[in-house]
C-alpha positions as a printed NumPy array, in Angstrom:
array([[-44.658, -38.01 , -26.623],
       [-45.453, -40.142, -23.549],
       [-44.856, -38.698, -20.107],
       [-42.076, -40.293, -17.839],
       [-43.421, -42.03 , -14.812],
       [-43.086, -40.31 , -11.361],
       [-41.094, -43.019,  -9.457],
       [-40.989, -40.576,  -6.735],
       [-44.696, -40.575,  -5.968],
       [-44.86 , -44.449,  -6.653],
       [-41.752, -45.304,  -4.229],
       [-43.242, -43.158,  -1.397],
       [-46.665, -45.173,  -1.929],
       [-44.733, -48.189,  -1.642],
       [-42.711, -47.442,   1.106],
       [-45.84 , -46.391,   2.995],
       [-48.039, -49.42 ,   1.789],
       [-44.937, -51.864,   3.246],
       [-43.848, -50.412,   6.171],
       [-40.408, -48.867,   4.605],
       [-38.771, -46.283,   5.965],
       [-36.654, -44.214,   4.081],
       [-35.633, -40.525,   4.627],
       [-36.641, -38.519,   1.516],
       [-33.323, -38.128,   0.438],
       [-32.769, -41.961,   0.261],
       [-35.993, -42.164,  -1.642],
       [-34.823, -39.236,  -4.478],
       [-31.962, -41.746,  -4.663],
       [-33.627, -44.722,  -5.256],
       [-36.176, -42.766,  -7.499],
       [-33.015, -41.391,  -9.828],
       [-31.607, -44.888,  -9.95 ],
       [-35.274, -46.049, -11.383],
       [-35.643, -43.511, -13.81 ],
       [-32.425, -44.178, -15.202],
       [-33.164, -47.944, -15.757],
       [-36.614, -47.047, -17.089],
       [-34.544, -44.778, -19.624],
       [-32.324, -47.645, -20.53 ],
       [-34.703, -50.884, -20.583],
       [-38.32 , -49.792, -20.233],
       [-40.6  , -49.809, -17.262],
       [-39.586, -50.95 , -14.082],
       [-41.658, -52.943, -11.768],
       [-41.652, -51.831,  -7.72 ],
       [-41.887, -55.279,  -6.521],
       [-39.189, -56.755,  -9.142],
       [-36.915, -53.975,  -8.262],
       [-36.858, -54.581,  -4.308],
       [-36.628, -58.401,  -4.652],
       [-33.327, -57.638,  -6.997],
       [-31.681, -55.114,  -4.911],
       [-32.344, -56.501,  -1.613],
       [-29.308, -57.554,   0.303],
       [-29.683, -58.023,   4.285],
       [-25.861, -57.104,   4.751],
       [-25.117, -54.552,   2.829],
       [-22.217, -55.872,   0.867],
       [-23.737, -56.714,  -2.465],
       [-25.283, -53.261,  -2.314],
       [-21.829, -51.807,  -2.077],
       [-20.582, -53.567,  -4.778],
       [-23.381, -52.541,  -6.578],
       [-22.944, -48.937,  -6.188],
       [-19.153, -48.966,  -6.775],
       [-19.752, -51.191,  -9.991],
       [-22.353, -48.268, -11.079],
       [-19.73 , -45.329, -10.109],
       [-16.631, -47.125, -11.686],
       [-19.107, -47.159, -14.934],
       [-19.767, -43.787, -14.597],
       [-16.193, -42.775, -14.009],
       [-14.995, -44.922, -17.042],
       [-17.703, -42.831, -19.681],
       [-16.554, -39.726, -17.786],
       [-13.504, -40.718, -18.966],
       [-13.969, -41.715, -22.288],
       [-16.242, -38.189, -22.731],
       [-13.191, -36.146, -21.986],
       [-10.735, -37.93 , -23.654],
       [-12.756, -37.529, -26.98 ],
       [-13.379, -33.839, -26.898]])
């Protein structure tokens, strides 16, 4: 079985290389999102990930987070109703 990539280490290296300041908690959350994408779609390219997710105003980020939470809530509701 192939081992899962360590996105937290890759993210830490990427941030240091590009001068990105982020708390450990922020990096853990981002690494979890990247792992989730990896599980759904395959390997995640760090440059492409940040280009796809850049958002100077933060409005798109809020919309993305709310959409992600809504999808999780729908999945949880469906799971509860199925039980």
